[in-house]
N, C-alpha and C positions, 0 to 999 in steps of 0.2 A: 190492721189490714182488712179484717172481716167487715168493717164498716164501709169499705170501698168496693171490695169484691168478695164473693163467697167462695168461689172455687176457681181452679185453673181453667176449667172448661168454660165457665161463665165469663171469665176475664178475656179469654181468647175470642169467644163469640162476640163480646161487646167491643172488641177492638182496643182494649185497654193497653197502654204502653207499659208493660210490666217493669221494664228497666227504670223508666222515669218515675213511676208510681212508687216502687220500692226505694229508690233513692230519696224521694221526698218524704215518705212515711217513716222510713227507718233511719234516715240520715246516712245511708251507705254512700260511699264513693263507688265509682265504677270498678276501682281496684278491689274494694271490699267485696263487691258482688261477684267479681271474677273468682276470688278465692273461695267464696261460699258455694258458688255454682259449679266450679270446675271449667267454666268457659273462659275464653281469652278476653282481654279488654277490647280487642278488635271486633270479636263476635258480638259482644255486648253493645259496642258503639253502633254496629250495623243494625242491631235490633232496635236500639233506641231511636235511630234516625229513620227507621222504616225500610231500610235497604234489605233487611233479612227478617223472616218471620217463621223459621222452621219450627213446627209444633214441638218437637222433642226438646229443642233448646228452651222454648218458652216454659215447658213443664219443668225442666231442670232449674230454671230461675225461680219459678214459683215454689217449688219444693225446697229450695235452699233456704227459704224464709218461713217454711211451715204452712204455706197455702195449700189446702187439701185439693186433691184431684177427685172429681166425681165422674165416673163413666156411666152414661145412661144404661139402665137395665133393659135388656131385650126380653120381652115376654114371649114364651112359646105357646 
């Protein structure tokens, strides 16, 4: 996965379809991904088709397959 996207944040910024990418790279079915992420099949289908893109759900998907999350550091 790291060869496709480095972090959850970069994936979201780049507009990567996480559901489609994870299915292709890991051979997951939408049902597998639902179990791994704790989201429903309907939620994942909505994300895959572009009907939904709630960031917290995208992070859950990414984290379910070990994609790291990097939050930009704010310097004071």
